[in-house]
N, C-alpha and C positions, 0 to 999 in steps of 0.2 A: 493238211496233210491227210490223206484216206487211211487211219491206223488198221482199220478190218481188212481194206485190200492188203497190205504186208502182211499182217498175220494169216491171211489166207494163203500165203504162197509160200509149201513147205521149206522151200530153200531159205528163205530169209528167216524163217523161225530157226531153223535147224545153226544157221550161222551165227544167230544173237544167242543162241542157248550156248553156244561154244564159246564165244567171247566172253560170256557172263563167267561159266565156268575156268577160262584161262586166268582172268582177273581175279577170281577168287583164289585161285591155286597159286598165283604170283602173291597175293596178299598174306596167304598161309606161311611162302618161303621168307617172307621178309619179315613175318612177326616171328617163326622161327630163329631166324639168323639174329634177330635182336634179340629173343631171349636167351639165345647160347651165348651172347656177346656180352649181357648183363650177367649172367652166371659167370662168365670168365672174369669180369670185373671184380667179381663178390668172391672171389676164390683166388686172390694173389699167391704165388709162389712162397713157399717157407721152407726152410729147412734148421736141422738141430744136429750138432756132436756134443757129447761129453764125454767126460775121462773120472776114472775114480784112481789115478795115481799109475804110476810105472815102476819098474823094478827088476828085481828076483824073481819073477811070477813063473813058477814051475808045472807044468802039469802033471809030471812026477811027485810033486809035493803037495798036490792038491786034492783034496776028497771029491767024491763025486756030488757031496752033500754041499761042501763048501763051495764049489762052484756054480753048483746050481742058485746057491745062495746069492752070489755076485753077479749073476746074470739076471736074477731075477729084480734086484733093485735098479739095476742101470737099466733092463729094461722097462719099470715102473718110471723112473727118474725122465728118461726120453721120450716116453709115449706122453708124459703127463707136461712136458714141455712142450711138445708139438702140438697137440691139442690147444693149449692154451696161445699157440701162434695162430692157428688156423681159425681160432673162433676172433683173433684181430688183437690180441693182446700185445701191446708195445714189447719190444726185445729187452729191454732191461728190466722188466716184470719178469717176463719166461724165463730169462736166466737167472734171476734171484731165486724164483718158485721153485725151479729144477733142482739147484742147487742145495737149497733148504732139505729137499729128500735127501741127498747122499750126505748132508751134516748130521741128518738125524739117525743116520746108520751106524751102527758101531762096527763097520768093515771097512770104512774109510779114515781115512787119519784128516779127519774135519770134523770140527763139532763135538758130538758124542764119537769116541774112537778116536781120539786126537789123542797123539802122544804124549808123554810125559815128559817135562824138563828135568834136567839133574835133581833140583830141588823137589821133584814129587808133585808140579802143579802144571797146569795146561797154559800158554799160551798161543794165541789163535790169530791168525792172519788172513785178510782177504781182501779182493781188489776187483772193481768193475771199471768199463771202459764203453761209450758210445761212439760209433765208428761215423755217424753222422755229425753229431756235435762236437767230438773230439772232448766232451766232457770225460771225468774220471774221478772214482772216489775209492778211497782205502783205509782202512784201519789194521794196524799191527801192534803185536804183544798184548793183546786183551784177555781177559781173563775171566769176565761176568757176564758177556753178552752174549744172550743163548744163539743168535744166527749172525756170525760176522759178514757174512756176504749182505746179509738186510743192513749192517750196520755202514758198509761200505757204499750202497745204494744211498742211503741216507747223507753221508757225507756228498757225493755225486751231486746229488738232488735238492740237499737243502742248506749248504755249507759252502763259504768261498776258497773252500781248502782242498785238496785233493788225499793229502794223508793225516790221519789223526793217528796218535799214539798211546796207546798205554792207558794209564787211570782218566787223561783227558779224555780220550775216544768213549772211554766206559760213561763217565759224566755226559758228554754230548749224547750219546746213545741214551740214556737213561732220562735227560730232560726231554726228548722228542718223543718218549713213549714206548722204547725198543723192550724187548723182555730180558731182565736179567735175573741171573742165575747164582748158584755156589759153584765155585770152580770145580767139585766134586762130582758136577752132573755129568761132566764130561769122562771119568774116571770107566774104565773097562780093564780086567783081569789081564785080558791077553795083552793089552799096551802095557800095562805093570810089570808082567812077566819079562815083555821088551825091553824096558828099562833097568829090570836087577841084570839083565845077562850085559848089558851094555857098559853099566859101572863095575859091575865085576870082571870084566875087561881091562879097565882104564885103570883099576886099583890095579890089577896083575901087572900091568904095564908101567905102572908109576905114572900114568899121563892120567892128567884131570881132565883134559879136553883133547877132542880131536881123532878119537879112534872108532869113530862110529864105522859101521862095516852095512854094505847092501842096503837092504829095506832100512835101517835105523835112519840113513841118512837124508830120506825123503819120502812124498808122499803126499797127494794133493786131490784135489776136486775141481772140476771146473765146466763149463759151458760155453758154446758158442752158438749163436743163432742168427739166421736172416730172417725178418720179419715180415709182416704184410705190407710194411711203409715203405721195403728197400733198405733198411738200415739193419748194419750187423754190428752185433755186441758181443763181448768176450766177460766172463765173469771166474775168479779162481779162489778158492779157499783152503787153509790148510791149519794143520796142528804143528807144521815144522820138522824139524829134527829131533828123534830121540836124544836124553840127554843133552839137549841143548843148554848153553849157562850164556849169563853176562847179557841178556837180552839180545841175543841172537836173532836177526830177521833174515829170513831168505828171500825168494823170487816172487812169492806170489802176489804180495802185496805191491809190489814195484812196478809200476807203467813201465811196459816197454822191456821188462826183464821176462815177469811172468805172466803177463798180460796186458795186449794192445788191440785196437781194434782203429780203421779208418776206411770209411766206405768206399774210398779210392780204391784200395788193394783187398785187405783182407782183414780178420779177427782172428785173434790167437790166445788160447790158454795153456800154459805150459805146466809139467810136472819131471821132475828131476833134480839133481844135487845142485841146489838154490845158487850157490858161490858160482857156479860156470854160468848158469842164466843170466846172472846180473853183469858177470865180467863181460858176456860176448851180446847183450843186449837181445837176447836170440826172439822174444815175439816182435820188437819193432824190424827187429833186422829180416824177419821172413817177409812183413809187409813191404819195406825198402824194396828189398829184390825184385817184388812184384811190380811196385809202382816206377823204380827208377831204372831197372835191368828188364822190364817186361818180360822177366818169368810168368812161369804159371803158376797156380796155389802149387801144385802137387811139387812142380819142381823148387819152386823157393824153400817150402817147407823142408823136403828132404835133402837140400844142400845144407841147410843149417843143421838139420839134427844128425844125419848120417855122414857129414864130411866136416863141417867147422866143430861141431861138439865131439866128434870123436877123436878127430885129433888133438884136442884139447885136453880130452880123457874126461868129459864130461856126459854122465849118464843121464838118459831121460826121454822125455818125446813131448809131442805138443798134438791138440787138434785145432784145426785151421778152416774157416770157412772163407770165400768171397761172396762179392755182390750179386753173382749168378747164381747161388747157390752149391757151388763147386765144394766138395770136404776133402782135407788130408788128415792123415791121423798117423804119423811116422813117429817111428820109437827106436832107440838102438839098445835097449835094455831086452831082457829076455822076454817080458812080456809089459802090457798095459789095458788096463780094467778099461774098457773103451765102448761106446753105442752112436746110433747115428739113425736119422730118418732125414734120407734127401727130398728132394721138390718134386720126385716123382710119388713122393712114399716108401719108399725100400726102406725097411728097418735093418740095420747091422748090430748084433751085439756080440762081442770079441774080449777076449782074454790075452791068449798066446800071439804070437807069431803064425800067422797062416801059409 
């Protein structure tokens, strides 16, 4: 072939250069698309919702300073959990680390800030469930474990059991290196005043139990997440009921009542009058309505919270998430401390009914 002849023909040269340019542009597009695909694979969709308890929470009785304090901790917790999920942390770890922030705040009825029992102590409960493995762990009636939700995770991951209680749970946590504290670490003046009021009312009514009112009956923290592996996880932690006696346990450590997760439906953490949530199996019922009746997350959660519970006389609410990252946070009380970050990164922090 006579190359000099070819390159001395202007049309041939021009056509060749155009072909080379077109090939280069095509390669660049392919490279860009591949990079975009890789980036998409490296950034899976994640979402999180949290609650700090439901109850008689009225704007008229809340100072601007106190409202700001609640919202600050809620925002801090939900953003921390979301950042962990974006970094690829497993859902159960994100749930625990998020709840530990709420357990460390005196504003909420869990860990520091937990309500007092009738005898002036604190008895703490917590649970966690993984929607993929269906594994779960819980502790109930513990007094010396710094982070009950951390102990629930330990039970789930390291023991053959689902729930441990009292001194046995404390011993197991201690043997496995979890931080132990004196029960007085959980003391707060605000909760002590609430106990005194409840006991004075009981004495006046000549009733040593069962006259708790409003927010004395419940208060909980919890988190539900969708992690980067497509698993959903739920966790809940509480100090229980003000002036509770006789080793009373509410719904928070009860799998199916206060906490439940199933990748095939949803993950739920509940807050409210625990006896009703146990009787009506609230968390699992929401998931079952999705799985067997084909309801959406929002419809299932609203039906249970605003129909079933209301008819039964049960106060409270839930946070719930499904495998697509949809979030529902219904409640039938005056307010519920709550926050969420959805799969698009939209953040919501709220207290009252909108």
